[in-house]
C-alpha positions in Angstrom: 101.3 74.1 26.7 103.7 75.5 24.7 106.8 74.7 24.4 109.9 77.2 24.9 111.2 79.0 22.3 114.3 81.2 22.1 113.1 84.2 21.5 112.2 87.4 24.4 108.5 87.1 23.0 108.1 83.9 22.9 109.6 83.3 26.5 107.3 85.8 27.8 103.9 84.0 26.0 105.1 80.8 27.7 105.6 82.0 31.1 102.3 83.8 30.9 100.6 80.9 29.2 102.1 78.5 32.1 100.8 81.0 34.8 97.3 81.4 33.0 97.0 77.4 33.0 97.9 77.8 36.7 95.5 80.3 37.6 92.5 78.4 35.1 92.9 75.2 37.0 93.1 76.5 40.7 89.8 78.4 40.3 88.2 75.5 38.8 89.1 73.5 41.6 91.3 70.4 39.6 93.6 69.5 41.6 94.8 66.8 38.7 95.1 69.4 36.2 96.9 71.9 38.3 99.3 69.2 39.6 100.1 68.2 36.2 101.6 71.9 35.4 104.5 70.4 37.9 107.6 68.0 37.0 107.3 64.6 38.9 110.2 66.1 41.4 108.9 69.5 42.1 108.8 71.1 45.3 106.2 74.0 46.3 106.9 76.4 49.2 103.8 77.6 50.1 103.6 80.7 53.1 100.2 81.4 54.2 98.5 82.0 50.5 96.9 78.1 50.1 97.5 76.3 53.3 97.4 78.6 55.8 100.6 77.6 57.0 104.6 77.2 55.9 104.9 74.3 53.9 106.6 72.6 51.3 104.9 70.0 49.0 107.4 67.5 47.7 106.6 65.6 44.6 103.4 66.1 42.2 101.3 63.7 44.3 101.8 65.2 47.5 100.9 68.9 45.7 97.5 67.2 44.4 96.7 65.9 47.6 96.9 69.1 49.4 95.2 70.9 47.0 92.3 68.8 47.1 92.2 69.8 50.8 93.5 73.4 50.7 91.8 75.0 47.9 88.2 75.9 48.6 85.1 76.9 46.6 85.3 80.6 47.6 88.7 81.2 46.8 89.8 83.0 43.8 92.9 83.7 42.5 95.0 85.8 39.6 98.2 86.0 38.7 100.3 87.9 36.6 104.0 88.2 35.8 106.0 91.0 38.1 106.2 94.2 36.1 109.4 95.2 38.2 111.5 91.5 37.6 112.3 90.3 34.4 112.3 87.0 33.6 115.3 85.3 33.4 117.0 81.9 32.9 119.7 81.0 35.4 121.0 78.4 37.3 120.9 79.9 40.6 119.4 76.5 42.0 121.7 73.9 40.5 120.0 73.5 37.0 118.8 75.9 34.1 115.3 77.1 34.6 112.9 80.3 33.4 113.0 82.0 37.2 109.9 83.8 36.8 108.8 86.2 39.8 104.8 87.2 40.1 102.1 88.7 41.8 98.8 87.3 42.8 95.6 88.3 44.1 93.2 86.4 47.0 90.2 86.9 48.8 91.9 88.3 51.4 95.2 89.8 50.1 98.2 90.1 48.0 100.7 87.7 47.2 104.3 87.4 45.8 106.0 84.2 44.2 108.7 83.0 42.5 108.2 80.0 39.5 111.3 78.2 38.1 110.1 76.0 34.5 111.6 73.3 33.1 111.0 71.7 29.9 110.5 67.9 30.3 111.3 65.0 27.9 108.4 65.9 25.5 109.3 69.6 25.8 106.3 71.1 28.3 106.9 73.7 30.6 106.6 72.6 34.1 107.3 73.9 37.6 110.3 72.7 39.2 110.1 74.6 42.2 107.1 77.3 43.2 106.8 79.8 46.0 103.6 81.4 46.7 103.8 83.7 49.6 101.3 86.0 51.2 102.7 89.0 51.3 100.0 91.5 52.8 96.1 91.5 53.8 93.5 93.7 52.1 93.3 96.8 54.2 89.4 96.8 53.8 89.5 93.8 56.0 91.8 94.7 58.7 91.6 97.4 61.7 92.6 100.3 61.0 96.4 101.7 62.0 96.0 103.1 65.9 94.9 106.6 65.5 97.7 108.9 66.4 97.1 112.3 67.0 97.3 115.1 64.6 99.9 117.9 65.1 96.6 120.3 65.5 96.3 117.8 68.8 99.4 118.5 70.2 98.4 121.9 70.2 95.3 121.4 72.0 93.7 122.7 75.3 95.0 119.8 77.5 98.6 120.9 76.4 100.1 117.2 75.6 103.2 117.1 73.2 104.2 114.1 71.6 106.1 112.5 74.4 102.7 112.9 76.5 101.1 110.5 74.1 103.7 108.4 73.8 103.9 107.8 77.6 100.4 107.2 77.6 100.3 104.9 74.5 103.5 102.6 76.2 101.7 102.3 79.5 99.1 100.1 79.2 96.9 101.7 82.0 93.8 101.5 80.3 94.1 98.4 78.3 95.6 95.1 77.3 97.7 94.4 74.5 96.1 92.6 71.5 99.9 90.7 71.4 102.4 90.6 74.2 106.0 89.8 73.0 108.4 88.5 75.4 111.9 89.7 74.3 113.2 92.8 73.1 116.2 91.4 70.5 115.8 91.5 66.8 112.9 89.1 66.3 110.7 90.8 69.1 111.5 94.3 67.7 111.0 93.6 64.0 107.5 91.7 64.5 106.5 94.4 66.8 107.4 97.0 64.5 105.4 95.2 61.7 102.5 94.7 63.9 102.2 98.5 64.7 102.4 99.4 60.9 99.1 96.9 60.8 97.5 98.7 63.2 97.9 96.1 66.2 98.5 96.8 69.3 101.5 95.1 70.7 103.7 95.5 73.7 107.3 94.3 73.9 108.8 92.9 77.5 112.1 92.3 78.4 114.1 91.3 81.3 117.3 93.4 80.5 117.1 97.5 82.0 117.8 98.3 78.2 117.1 97.4 75.1 119.7 95.7 73.0 121.4 94.6 76.2 120.9 91.1 75.0 123.8 91.8 72.5 126.0 94.7 74.7 126.2 91.9 77.9 127.8 89.4 75.6 131.7 88.8 75.2 133.7 91.7 74.7 135.1 90.8 71.3 131.9 89.7 69.9 130.7 90.9 66.3 128.4 89.6 63.5 130.2 87.0 61.4 127.7 87.7 58.4 127.4 90.8 56.7 125.8 93.6 56.8 123.9 93.7 53.7 121.9 90.2 54.8 120.8 91.8 58.5 118.8 94.8 58.1 116.0 95.0 59.8 112.4 96.2 58.6 111.6 99.9 57.5 114.8 101.0 58.7 118.4 99.7 56.6 121.5 100.3 58.5 123.5 103.6 57.3 125.8 102.8 54.4 128.8 103.6 56.0 128.7 101.0 58.8 131.6 98.0 59.0 130.3 95.2 56.9 130.4 92.8 60.1 128.9 94.7 63.2 130.3 94.9 66.5 127.8 94.0 69.2 127.6 97.2 70.9 127.4 98.9 68.0 124.1 96.5 67.2 122.7 97.2 70.8 122.7 100.5 70.6 120.9 100.1 67.1 118.3 98.2 68.7 117.3 100.7 71.2 117.0 103.2 68.5 115.1 101.0 66.2 112.6 100.8 69.2 112.7 104.6 69.8 112.4 105.4 66.3 109.6 103.1 65.4 107.8 104.4 68.4 107.6 100.8 69.7 105.7 99.8 73.1 108.4 98.2 75.4 109.1 97.5 78.8 112.5 97.0 79.9 113.5 95.4 83.5 110.1 93.3 83.1 110.0 89.9 83.9 107.8 87.3 82.8 106.9 85.3 85.6 104.0 83.1 84.5 101.2 82.5 82.2 97.9 80.6 81.2 95.4 80.4 78.6 91.6 80.8 79.6 89.8 78.9 76.7 86.5 80.4 77.2 87.6 84.2 77.1 90.4 83.1 74.5 93.0 85.5 76.2 96.5 84.7 78.2 96.8 85.5 81.7 100.5 86.3 81.9 101.7 88.0 85.2 105.1 90.7 85.1 106.6 92.1 87.3 108.5 95.6 86.6 110.0 98.1 89.3 108.6 96.3 92.2 105.0 96.1 91.0 103.1 92.6 89.2 100.5 93.2 86.9 98.4 90.5 85.0 98.2 91.5 81.3 95.6 89.7 79.3 96.7 89.6 75.6 94.8 87.4 73.2 98.0 86.4 71.8 101.5 85.5 73.4 104.6 85.5 71.1 107.9 84.0 72.8 110.7 86.0 71.2 113.4 84.6 73.4 115.7 83.0 71.0 116.0 79.0 70.3 117.6 78.5 73.6 117.2 78.6 77.5 118.9 78.7 80.2 122.8 77.9 80.0 124.0 74.7 79.7 126.3 72.9 82.0 127.8 69.7 80.5 127.7 66.2 82.6 131.4 65.7 83.0 133.0 63.7 85.8 134.4 65.8 88.6 133.4 68.8 87.4 131.9 70.1 90.8 135.3 69.1 92.1 137.1 71.6 90.1 138.9 74.3 92.9 138.8 77.2 90.6 136.5 79.3 89.0 134.0 78.2 86.4 132.6 80.4 83.9 130.0 79.7 81.4 130.2 81.5 78.1 126.9 83.3 78.6 128.8 85.1 82.0 132.1 85.8 79.7 132.9 89.3 79.4 136.5 89.5 78.6 139.8 87.7 79.0 141.6 90.3 81.1 141.2 88.9 84.5 142.7 85.5 83.3 146.1 87.1 82.0 148.9 84.7 82.6 146.3 81.7 83.8 146.1 78.2 82.3 142.3 78.4 81.0 140.6 75.3 79.6 137.5 76.3 76.8 135.1 73.6 76.9 133.3 73.7 73.4 134.3 74.2 69.8 132.1 76.2 68.3 131.3 79.8 67.7 131.7 80.8 71.3 134.1 78.9 72.1 136.5 79.7 69.6 135.7 83.3 70.0 136.5 83.2 73.5 139.2 81.4 73.7 141.1 83.6 71.0 140.2 86.6 73.5 142.0 84.3 75.7 145.1 84.1 74.2 145.1 87.7 73.2 144.7 88.8 77.0 147.7 86.5 77.8 145.8 83.4 78.9 147.4 79.8 78.2 144.7 78.5 76.7 143.3 74.9 75.7 140.2 73.8 74.0 138.6 70.7 74.7 136.7 69.4 71.6 134.0 67.1 72.7 132.9 66.7 69.1 133.6 67.3 65.5 133.3 70.8 64.1 132.1 72.3 60.9 134.6 75.3 60.1 134.7 77.4 57.3 136.6 80.8 56.7 135.0 83.9 56.6 136.9 85.1 53.3 136.6 83.8 51.0 134.6 81.0 52.3 131.6 82.0 54.5 131.3 84.9 52.3 130.2 82.9 49.3 126.8 82.4 50.9 125.9 85.6 52.0 127.1 87.1 48.2 123.5 87.0 47.6 123.0 90.2 49.6 125.4 92.0 47.5 123.4 92.6 44.5 122.0 96.0 44.1 118.4 94.9 43.9 115.7 95.7 46.2 115.7 94.1 49.4 112.4 92.5 49.3 113.3 91.2 46.1 116.3 89.4 47.7 114.2 88.0 50.3 111.7 87.0 48.0 114.5 85.0 45.6 116.2 83.9 49.2 113.1 82.1 50.6 111.6 80.7 47.2 114.6 77.5 47.0 112.7 75.2 48.9 114.4 72.5 51.3 115.4 69.8 49.0 117.2 72.1 46.3 118.4 74.1 49.2 120.1 71.2 50.9 122.0 70.3 47.4 123.0 73.9 46.7 124.3 73.9 50.1 126.2 70.7 49.5 127.6 72.3 46.4 128.5 75.5 47.8 130.2 73.4 50.9 132.6 71.2 48.3 133.4 74.7 47.3 134.3 76.1 50.4 136.1 72.9 51.6 138.3 73.3 48.4 139.1 77.0 48.9 139.6 75.8 52.9 141.8 73.1 52.6 144.7 74.6 54.2 142.9 75.9 56.8 141.4 72.5 57.4 144.3 70.3 57.2 146.2 72.5 59.4 143.5 72.1 62.1 143.6 68.0 61.4 147.3 68.4 61.7 147.2 69.3 65.6 144.2 67.0 66.0 141.3 69.1 65.4 138.4 67.3 64.3 136.4 68.9 61.4 133.8 67.6 59.2 131.1 69.2 56.5 128.0 68.2 58.3 125.9 65.0 58.3 125.2 65.1 54.6 128.1 67.5 53.8 125.7 70.4 53.6 128.3 72.6 56.0 127.1 75.6 58.4 124.1 76.5 56.5 121.9 73.7 56.9 123.6 72.9 60.3 122.3 76.6 61.8 118.9 75.4 60.6 118.9 71.6 62.2 120.8 72.9 65.2 121.5 76.2 65.5 125.1 75.5 66.9 128.0 72.9 66.0 130.1 75.4 63.5 132.8 78.1 63.4 133.5 80.4 61.0 136.9 81.4 61.1 137.9 85.2 62.0 141.4 83.8 63.6 141.3 81.1 66.2 141.5 78.5 63.6 145.2 80.0 62.7 146.3 80.4 66.5 145.0 76.6 67.1 147.0 75.2 63.8 150.1 76.9 64.9 149.5 75.6 68.4 149.0 78.6 70.5 145.9 77.7 71.5 146.3 73.5 72.2 143.1 71.4 71.6 142.6 68.3 73.6 140.2 65.8 72.6 137.6 64.9 75.3 137.2 61.0 73.9 141.1 61.2 75.8 139.8 62.6 78.8 138.1 60.9 82.2 137.0 64.3 83.7 137.9 66.3 86.0 139.7 66.9 89.7 140.4 69.5 91.8 143.3 71.0 90.0 141.9 70.2 86.4 141.7 67.6 83.7 142.0 63.8 84.0 142.9 61.7 80.8 142.2 58.0 80.4 145.7 57.1 81.4 145.4 58.7 84.6 147.7 61.4 83.5 146.2 65.2 84.9 146.8 68.3 83.4 146.2 71.1 85.6 144.2 74.7 84.6 143.5 77.4 86.7 140.0 78.4 85.5 137.3 76.5 83.0 135.1 78.4 80.5 132.2 76.8 79.5 131.3 77.3 75.7 128.6 74.7 75.8 125.4 75.8 74.8 121.9 76.3 76.2 119.1 74.2 77.0 116.2 74.1 74.6 113.8 76.8 74.7 111.1 74.1 75.6 112.6 74.3 78.6 111.6 78.2 79.0 107.9 76.9 77.5 107.8 74.9 80.3 108.7 77.3 82.9 106.6 80.1 82.3 103.6 78.1 80.8 103.9 74.7 82.1 104.8 71.2 81.0 101.6 70.4 79.4 102.2 73.4 76.8 105.5 72.7 76.3 104.9 69.0 75.7 102.1 69.6 73.6 103.7 72.1 70.8 107.0 70.1 71.0 110.5 70.7 69.8 111.3 74.5 69.0 113.5 74.8 66.1 115.1 72.3 63.7 113.6 71.2 60.5 110.5 69.4 60.1 109.7 66.2 57.2 108.9 69.0 55.1 112.2 71.2 55.4 110.4 74.1 57.6 111.0 75.1 61.0 109.5 73.7 63.7 107.1 75.9 65.7 108.8 79.0 64.4 106.7 81.6 63.1 103.5 79.1 62.4 100.4 77.8 64.4 101.6 75.6 67.4 99.2 73.4 69.3 98.7 75.7 71.7 96.0 78.2 71.0 97.2 82.1 71.0 100.9 80.8 71.6 103.6 81.8 69.2 107.3 81.8 68.7 109.8 83.4 66.5 114.0 83.3 66.4 116.8 83.5 64.2 119.4 85.9 63.5 118.6 89.2 61.9 117.8 87.9 58.6 115.1 85.4 60.1 114.0 88.6 62.2 113.3 90.4 59.1 112.0 88.1 56.7 109.5 85.9 58.8 108.8 88.9 60.9 106.6 89.6 58.0 104.5 86.3 57.8 104.1 86.0 61.6 102.7 89.7 61.2 100.1 88.4 58.8 98.9 85.5 61.1 98.4 87.6 63.9 96.9 90.8 62.2 94.2 88.3 60.4 93.4 86.7 63.8 93.1 90.0 65.6 90.7 90.9 62.4 88.8 88.1 62.4 90.3 87.3 58.7 90.4 83.3 57.9 93.8 82.6 56.0 93.0 80.0 53.1 93.9 76.7 54.4 93.0 77.2 57.9 89.8 75.4 59.3 
């Protein structure tokens, strides 16, 4: 292998040489020769291209072991440097490296990748991080897109117009879908849109009366706390004149518009009552109720796009059932108008707890927050904005997404730690003000802040949009749960026997795990077999999200809008391959 020079031509030649060696050793099934192209502490994230899964391999030894198992005799690969993205020397991941975006071809499709090359002690060029991601399947191997009537067909003898054909298509009167998606939020719709583009027949069902109600029916003042640029859905970006932080009703209306514009088949007002998988026919039987009628659908694949949470979680606090005033869970909270002039205790200090406490204060309530555990807090500006700065670039969104997912877990964790330290310095006055009044903060179990907390637990943090200042100024009181013994009919009881009366309680205490939803719909045996959903596995990948589960034909997708856009692509690829009879590399 060549050493890296300084001239552009020399750099390009060295990069091309590394890719050529990588291609040659892979095609020659020389696992040890491939592994030696990596640094000892390298990390290779593969999404469907080699392992048939979402995996991150840590260290040269693990990479060699995986290659011995994954790369088969018939697999052939061809790599080439991207023609649209220049090789760049940067420190995006915390250390100097040559960042190379490339394309590659496999027997079944095409992929995109990013490699970051560093020089070892001898001056040899080796991979420090590598991403390989399958991005599309060969069109000649997949089923053709569903035939849509031509303009001339609309003028035929049957006099059916576009709306007539859409109603027939969405009725499923004479067929079952290939894929049944439960949940018409951002994840379910993004997946349905990608499947439609691939020609896979997908039906989305949702319990709400309108698409977007999962956002509209949340508390009145809710808006996104991350920037518009990171939140576009596939094929239809938000208009440029939209606000940076999108209000929940505006987002709900957009989801409804998205489903209509993308011509997705969606049944609203539809509940899923029960489901079971038939191993002989390899189809599901899912009973749904819609408009007073029940029907059993028999799709090949079932996707739960119901988020990472299940039913509302009511905390096990002594005496809670004795409280005589109204108790409202955050899932049922709309606004604070009904609590004007009342003493209200908000139980919980995550995003919902803060937003609701702030809304109650604005509506004239006397508000206290019961903090049960330390909370990660970061300012929206200038703190959390730094996390989303990547998406302020003018580069194409697909390129930004590729660079985003190219950072493997160990590097992402260290980058999050450095960024959290920077945000903590910027927010020092904010944090000191909170700590002064008894609000307990931290930066995560390993100092990686709200970014990693979201991936690990889905909650336990707050991006400040004004409530922290109210707390620091004692306009919203803070009560440490460790000082309390529970509730009685009048309010909160403290360990010393004293009491603080409240007129109402709002429980911002989160939700049951989505595995409970799996159990309710498909049975405890299925839920136990697939195990926990969300959170990170030993390799740093999300558990059971957009990847095969232990139950044949069962898939899950969850996350915010960015996760919906990025990972719906990979779940759609897997479902398209399954429906088309294509075996992904690395799958047996």
